[in-house]
C-alpha positions in Angstrom: 0.0 0.0 0.0 1.5 3.3 -1.0 1.7 6.4 1.2 0.4 4.6 4.3 2.0 7.2 6.6 0.2 10.0 4.8 -3.1 8.1 5.2 -2.4 7.6 8.9 -1.8 11.3 9.4 -4.9 12.3 7.4 -7.1 10.0 9.5 -5.6 11.1 12.8 -6.4 14.7 11.8 -9.9 13.7 10.9 -10.5 11.9 14.2 -9.4 15.1 16.0 -11.5 17.2 13.8 -14.6 15.0 14.6 -14.5 16.7 18.0 -16.0 19.7 16.2 -19.1 17.6 15.7 -19.4 16.3 19.2 -18.4 19.3 21.3 -21.6 21.2 22.1 -21.3 24.9 22.6 -24.9 26.0 22.4 -26.7 23.7 24.9 -30.1 25.5 24.5 -30.2 24.7 20.8 -28.0 21.6 21.0 -25.5 23.0 18.4 -21.9 21.9 18.1 -18.8 23.8 17.2 -19.2 22.3 13.7 -22.8 23.7 13.4 -21.4 27.2 14.2 -18.5 26.8 11.7 -21.0 25.8 9.1 -23.2 28.9 9.7 -20.2 31.1 9.4 -19.0 29.4 6.2 -22.4 29.9 4.6 -22.3 33.6 5.4 -18.8 33.8 4.0 -19.9 32.3 0.7 -23.1 34.3 0.3 -21.5 37.6 1.4 -18.8 36.9 -1.2 -21.5 36.4 -3.8 -23.1 39.8 -3.1 -20.2 42.0 -2.0 -17.0 40.3 -3.0 -15.5 40.8 0.4 -12.5 38.5 -0.1 -10.2 37.4 -2.9 -10.3 33.8 -1.8 -13.3 32.5 0.1 -12.0 29.0 0.1 -9.0 30.0 2.2 -11.3 31.9 4.5 -13.3 28.7 5.1 -10.2 26.7 5.8 -9.0 29.4 8.3 -12.3 29.2 10.1 -12.1 25.4 10.5 -8.4 25.4 11.5 -8.9 28.0 14.1 -11.6 26.1 16.0 -9.8 22.8 15.3 -6.7 24.1 17.1 -8.8 25.4 20.0 -10.2 22.0 20.6 -6.9 20.3 20.1 -4.3 22.7 21.7 -1.7 20.0 22.1 -1.7 18.9 18.5 1.5 20.3 16.9 0.0 20.8 13.5 3.1 22.6 12.2 5.2 19.6 13.0 2.8 16.8 11.9 1.3 17.8 8.6 3.3 18.6 5.5 1.4 21.9 5.1 1.3 22.3 8.9 3.5 25.4 8.9 1.1 27.1 6.4 -1.9 26.0 8.5 -0.3 27.3 11.7 0.2 30.7 10.0 -3.4 30.7 8.9 -4.5 29.9 12.5 -2.4 32.7 13.9 -3.8 35.1 11.2 -7.4 34.1 12.0 -6.9 35.1 15.6 -4.9 38.2 15.0 -7.8 40.5 13.9 -5.2 42.4 12.0 -5.8 41.3 8.4 -8.9 41.7 6.2 -9.5 38.0 6.3 -9.2 37.7 10.1 -11.7 40.6 10.5 -14.1 39.0 8.1 -14.0 35.7 10.0 -14.8 37.5 13.2 -17.7 39.4 11.4 -19.2 36.2 10.0 -19.0 34.5 13.4 -20.8 37.3 15.1 -23.4 37.4 12.3 -24.0 33.7 12.6 -24.4 34.0 16.3 -27.0 36.8 16.0 -28.9 35.1 13.2 -28.9 31.8 15.1 -30.4 33.5 18.1 -33.1 35.2 16.0 -34.1 32.1 14.1 -34.0 29.8 17.2 -36.0 32.2 19.5 -38.5 33.7 17.0 -38.5 31.3 14.0 -41.6 29.5 15.3 -43.5 32.5 16.4 -43.0 35.1 13.6 -44.4 34.9 10.1 -41.6 34.3 7.7 -42.0 37.8 6.2 -41.6 39.3 9.6 -38.6 37.1 10.4 -37.0 38.1 7.1 -37.4 41.8 8.1 -35.8 41.2 11.5 -33.0 39.2 9.9 -32.2 42.0 7.4 -32.0 44.5 10.3 -29.0 42.5 11.7 -27.0 43.3 8.6 -27.8 47.1 8.9 -28.3 47.9 5.2 -27.4 51.5 4.2 -29.6 51.8 1.1 -32.3 50.0 -0.9 -29.7 48.2 -3.0 -28.0 46.8 0.1 -31.4 45.9 1.5 -32.2 43.8 -1.6 -28.9 42.0 -1.4 -29.3 41.3 2.3 -32.8 39.9 1.6 -31.2 37.3 -0.7 -28.4 36.7 1.8 -30.9 36.0 4.6 -33.0 33.7 2.4 -29.9 31.7 1.5 -28.7 31.6 5.1 -32.1 30.6 6.4 -32.4 27.7 4.1 -29.0 26.4 4.9 -29.6 27.0 8.6 -32.1 24.1 8.4 -29.1 21.8 8.0 -28.1 22.5 11.5 -31.2 20.8 12.7 -31.5 18.0 10.1 -29.9 14.7 11.2 -28.2 12.5 8.7 -30.9 9.9 7.6 -28.4 7.1 7.6 -28.2 7.2 11.4 -31.9 7.5 12.3 -34.2 4.8 13.6 -35.3 3.8 10.1 -31.7 3.1 9.1 -28.8 2.3 11.4 -30.4 3.5 14.6 -27.2 4.8 16.2 -27.2 4.2 19.9 -26.7 7.8 21.0 -28.9 10.6 22.2 -27.4 12.9 19.6 -26.4 11.9 16.1 -24.7 13.7 13.3 -26.4 16.7 11.6 -26.0 17.4 7.9 -24.1 20.6 8.7 -21.6 18.6 10.7 -21.1 16.1 7.9 -20.3 19.1 5.6 -17.7 20.4 8.1 -16.3 16.8 8.2 -15.8 16.6 4.5 -13.9 19.9 4.5 -11.6 18.8 7.4 -10.8 15.7 5.4 -10.1 17.6 2.2 -7.8 20.0 4.1 -5.8 17.1 5.6 -5.6 15.2 2.3 -4.4 18.3 0.4 -1.6 18.6 3.0 -0.4 15.0 2.8 -0.8 14.0 -0.9 0.9 15.8 -3.8 -2.1 16.8 -6.0 -0.3 19.4 -8.0 2.8 17.6 -9.0 4.4 18.8 -12.3 3.2 16.9 -15.4 0.6 15.0 -13.4 -2.5 16.8 -14.6 -4.9 14.0 -13.7 -4.3 14.9 -10.1 -4.2 18.7 -10.3 -6.9 20.3 -8.1 -7.7 23.7 -6.7 -8.3 22.9 -3.1 -9.9 26.3 -2.2 -12.6 25.6 -4.9 -13.2 22.2 -3.5 -13.6 23.6 0.0 -16.2 26.1 -1.3 -18.0 23.4 -3.2 -18.1 21.1 -0.2 -19.6 23.9 2.0 -22.6 24.0 -0.3 -22.8 20.5 -1.7 -25.8 19.5 0.4 -27.8 22.6 -0.4 -30.5 20.5 -2.1 -31.2 18.8 1.2 -32.5 22.0 2.7 -35.6 21.5 0.6 -35.9 17.7 -0.1 -34.1 16.2 2.9 -31.4 13.6 3.2 -32.4 10.8 0.7 -30.5 7.5 1.0 -30.3 4.7 -1.6 -32.7 2.7 0.5 -35.6 5.1 0.6 -37.5 4.0 -2.5 -36.3 6.7 -4.8 -34.2 5.9 -7.9 -30.8 7.7 -8.5 -32.4 9.4 -11.5 -35.4 10.6 -9.5 -33.1 11.9 -6.7 -30.8 13.8 -9.1 -33.8 15.4 -10.8 -35.2 16.4 -7.3 -31.8 17.7 -6.1 -31.2 19.8 -9.2 -34.6 21.5 -8.9 -34.0 22.1 -5.2 -30.5 23.5 -5.9 -31.9 26.1 -8.3 -34.6 27.1 -5.9 -32.2 27.3 -3.0 -29.8 29.6 -4.8 -32.5 32.1 -5.5 -31.4 35.3 -7.0 -27.9 35.6 -5.7 -25.4 37.5 -7.9 -23.3 34.4 -8.3 -26.3 32.2 -9.0 -25.0 30.8 -12.3 -21.6 30.0 -11.0 -23.0 28.3 -7.9 -25.5 26.2 -9.8 -22.8 25.2 -12.4 -20.5 24.1 -9.5 -23.4 22.1 -7.9 -24.3 20.4 -11.2 -20.6 19.6 -11.8 -20.4 18.0 -8.3 -23.3 15.7 -9.4 -21.9 14.9 -12.8 -18.2 14.8 -11.7 -16.8 16.4 -14.9 -13.8 18.1 -13.2 -11.0 16.9 -11.0 -12.4 19.2 -8.3 -15.9 17.7 -8.4 -14.6 14.1 -8.5 -12.4 14.8 -5.5 -15.2 16.6 -3.6 -17.5 13.7 -4.5 -15.1 11.1 -3.0 -14.7 13.3 0.1 -18.4 13.3 0.5 -18.7 9.6 0.2 -15.8 8.5 2.3 -16.6 10.9 5.1 -19.9 9.0 5.6 -17.8 5.8 5.7 -15.6 7.4 8.3 -18.5 8.5 10.4 -19.8 4.9 10.3 -16.5 3.6 11.5 -16.3 6.3 14.1 -19.6 5.0 15.5 -18.4 1.4 15.2 -15.2 2.1 17.1 -17.2 4.1 19.7 -19.5 1.1 20.3 -22.6 3.0 19.0 -23.5 0.7 16.1 -26.0 -2.1 16.9 -24.9 -5.7 16.0 -26.1 -7.1 12.7 -28.6 -9.4 14.5 -30.3 -6.3 16.0 -31.4 -4.6 12.8 -35.0 -5.5 12.5 -36.2 -2.0 11.6 -33.3 -1.1 9.3 -34.5 -0.6 5.7 -30.9 -1.0 4.4 -31.3 -4.8 4.8 -34.0 -4.8 2.1 -31.3 -4.3 -0.5 -30.1 -7.4 -2.5 -26.6 -5.9 -2.6 -26.5 -5.7 1.2 -27.7 -9.3 1.5 -24.8 -10.3 -0.8 -22.4 -8.4 1.4 -23.8 -10.3 4.4 -23.5 -13.6 2.6 -19.8 -12.7 1.7 -19.0 -12.5 5.4 -19.8 -9.1 6.8 -19.7 -9.2 10.6 -20.3 -5.5 11.6 -22.3 -2.5 10.4 -19.2 -0.9 9.0 -18.4 -4.1 7.0 -21.6 -3.4 5.1 -20.6 0.3 4.5 -17.2 -0.9 3.3 -18.7 -3.5 1.0 -21.2 -0.9 -0.4 -18.7 1.8 -1.1 -15.3 0.1 -1.9 -16.1 0.0 -5.7 -16.8 3.7 -5.7 -13.1 4.4 -5.3 -11.1 1.4 -6.4 -10.9 2.2 -10.1 -9.9 5.9 -9.6 -6.6 6.4 -11.4 -6.3 10.0 -10.3 -7.1 9.5 -6.6 -6.1 5.9 -5.6 -5.6 7.1 -2.0 -9.4 7.0 -1.3 -9.6 3.2 -1.9 -6.4 2.7 0.2 -7.8 4.9 2.9 -11.0 2.9 3.1 -9.0 -0.3 3.6 -7.1 1.4 6.4 -10.3 2.6 8.0 -11.6 -1.0 7.8 -8.6 -2.6 9.3 -7.8 -0.2 12.2 -9.5 1.3 15.2 -9.6 5.0 14.4 -8.9 6.0 17.9 -5.6 4.0 18.0 -4.0 5.6 14.9 -2.3 8.4 16.9 0.0 5.8 18.5 1.7 5.2 15.2 0.5 1.7 14.5 -1.5 1.1 11.4 -2.6 -2.3 10.0 -3.6 -3.6 6.6 -5.7 -6.7 6.1 -4.3 -9.0 3.4 -6.1 -12.2 2.3 -3.9 -15.2 1.7 -4.9 -17.9 -0.8 -5.1 -21.5 0.5 -1.9 -22.3 -1.5 0.0 -19.3 -0.1 -1.0 -20.0 3.5 -0.1 -23.7 3.3 3.4 -22.9 1.8 4.2 -20.3 4.4 3.1 -22.5 7.3 4.9 -25.6 6.1 8.2 -24.0 5.1 8.3 -21.6 8.1 7.4 -24.5 10.3 10.4 -26.5 9.1 12.9 -23.5 9.7 11.5 -22.5 13.1 11.5 -26.2 14.2 15.2 -26.4 13.3 15.9 -23.1 15.1 14.0 -24.3 18.2 16.1 -27.4 18.4 19.3 -25.3 18.4 20.4 -24.9 22.1 21.9 -21.5 21.4 18.7 -20.1 19.8 16.5 -18.7 22.6 13.7 -16.9 20.9 12.0 -16.3 17.6 9.4 -13.7 17.1 7.4 -12.7 14.0 6.3 -9.3 12.6 4.1 -8.8 9.6 5.0 -5.4 8.2 4.0 -3.4 5.2 6.6 -2.1 2.7 6.0 0.6 0.2 7.2 -1.7 -2.6 5.1 -4.8 -1.9 1.3 -4.7 -1.7 1.2 -8.0 0.1 3.8 -7.0 2.7 6.5 -8.9 4.4 7.0 -11.4 7.2 10.1 -10.8 9.3 11.3 -13.4 11.8 13.8 -12.2 14.3 16.0 -15.0 15.7 17.6 -14.2 19.1 20.6 -16.3 20.2 22.1 -16.3 23.7 25.4 -14.7 24.7 27.4 -17.9 24.3 26.7 -18.0 20.5 29.2 -16.8 17.9 27.6 -14.1 15.8 29.9 -14.9 12.9 28.5 -18.4 12.7 24.9 -17.2 12.9 25.5 -14.4 10.4 26.3 -17.0 7.8 23.3 -19.1 8.9 21.1 -16.0 8.4 22.3 -15.6 4.9 21.9 -19.3 4.2 18.3 -19.4 5.5 17.3 -16.3 3.6 18.8 -17.6 0.4 17.2 -21.0 0.6 13.8 -19.6 1.5 13.8 -17.2 -1.4 14.2 -20.1 -3.7 11.1 -21.9 -2.5 8.9 -18.8 -1.8 6.4 -18.6 -4.6 4.2 -16.1 -2.9 4.2 -12.3 -3.4 5.2 -11.9 0.3 8.8 -11.1 1.3 10.1 -13.4 4.0 13.2 -12.3 5.9 15.1 -13.8 8.8 17.2 -11.5 11.0 19.5 -12.6 13.8 20.5 -10.9 17.0 21.2 -11.4 20.7 18.7 -11.8 23.5 20.7 -9.4 25.7 20.1 -6.6 23.2 16.5 -6.5 24.4 17.3 -6.6 28.1 19.1 -3.3 28.3 17.7 0.2 28.2 17.7 1.3 24.6 19.5 4.6 24.1 19.8 5.0 20.4 17.0 5.3 17.8 17.6 1.9 16.2 17.4 0.1 19.6 14.2 2.0 20.5 12.6 1.0 17.2 13.7 -2.7 17.7 12.3 -3.0 21.1 9.1 -1.2 20.3 8.6 -3.4 17.2 8.7 -6.3 19.6 5.4 -5.1 21.2 3.6 -5.4 17.9 5.0 -8.9 17.2 4.0 -12.5 17.9 6.5 -14.6 19.9 6.7 -18.0 18.2 8.8 -19.5 21.0 10.8 -18.1 23.9 12.8 -20.6 25.9 14.1 -18.4 28.7 11.1 -16.0 28.8 13.4 -13.0 28.8 12.0 -11.6 25.5 8.4 -12.1 26.6 9.2 -10.2 29.8 10.6 -7.3 27.8 7.6 -7.2 25.5 5.1 -7.2 28.4 7.0 -4.4 30.0 7.2 -2.3 26.9 3.4 -2.7 26.2 2.8 -0.3 29.1 4.3 2.5 27.1 3.2 4.4 24.0 4.8 3.9 20.6 7.4 6.5 19.4 7.8 5.0 15.9 5.1 4.5 13.3 4.5 0.8 12.5 2.9 -0.2 9.2 1.7 -3.8 9.8 -0.1 -6.5 7.9 -2.9 -8.6 9.4 -2.9 -11.8 7.3 -6.1 -13.7 6.9 -5.7 -16.6 7.7 -3.0 -15.7 10.2 0.5 -17.0 9.9 1.7 -16.7 13.5 -1.0 -18.7 15.3 -0.6 -21.9 13.1 3.2 -21.7 13.4 3.0 -21.6 17.2 0.5 -24.5 17.3 2.7 -26.5 14.8 5.8 -26.1 17.1 3.8 -27.1 20.2 2.7 -30.3 18.5 
């Protein structure tokens, strides 16, 4: 799997950004930080449409999100972690400075969102819409009739999008996955999640490499598009593939709703063209934004799965999703969790994308790992072994490890399945530890012999490598980076045999500490380590 560390950093950022959805800052209205960010973003877009207050509204939206992200995650060293972290830190500092035009606009939109939220929440159900509209326009303080007309369109657009703060994502309701939580994700929060994901991916993946035009994207245009991509749902709601409406019917309904929602804004044509492009995916930007929209839903499902909020598959009696023949096939193919069904449903969406292969790879990482454990540096990839591959590995590794176990000077063998950038199926590393009475010169030649012989019989696409060392190397305090890496790798390994128990003791002690190095591991199915251990015991 390529760029696995970039994927880990992207997902770690996303998990931290998910706090924007779950941190409630307006308890009366039950609004999260993300709800407030969304309201400010909508104001930035619509004010830009009518007054052209900024040269780059996409950058302004990013600054808004990054500012609140850093407030919720003050110990996250963004400038040291992400490739574009230094740029993002500068944008965070600028957003808080109130010294530049952009920072002053961010503050202005936040205050406007706060005032409009209070008006709509407190009087939206008591005033006629025409009266509510007049009160909303007053908040903008128009200076003349021309400004009054513009602010009228601005309020109408904001008011429609405001509904998304209160609309839950249909996929999580009691007719679908019935998430076991008092509060579930709003559409506005999903939108902020897609933007957070796009920001992280733009940092970690090289989308504008020279001569690679298939991957060239304008990230600020994507951020702006993602901020409004659910505008149709302000009028027709969140329609899932399981609600009895065909994709063609849904597209027709959404396009009409998009046109109605945009109203008479000055940038009406550009906004509608962008929204239609998002649906048709003609441009790199629309394809990338579409993938962000889809995979963010997959991520939220895994977020619920890893939080213990999904029901088990045998507790889905009211879930209309299970009426789908495609879902039934995914179940028959071995799905065991709710997320397994999300994975099976969406994996084909990304897998044939030449321009953006990281989406398919990212979904595999999401499937194979607990999202909340990614920040410790360990990331796993599930790799399916054929019956022939599994049998060869167990038989041949069994012979070698049996010979090593019969050697009085060999004390321990442990096995690590790791992923290399060059090999999609990964590698199996067996570390052979000898006691202090052994001559390393003799075992160095044995290491070369074993590796040479195994390479001849290894017909799989998996690299198998034997490395030799001393047991005592693990019993001392590791002071240099290579020693630290070696000892920490042990905590992610399977001990095949350990005669003295010293290596097991070191591993158990090290498991109490966090990981300093990133480990990119492979989880083979069927496993290799367990059958090896059983074979030796017999």
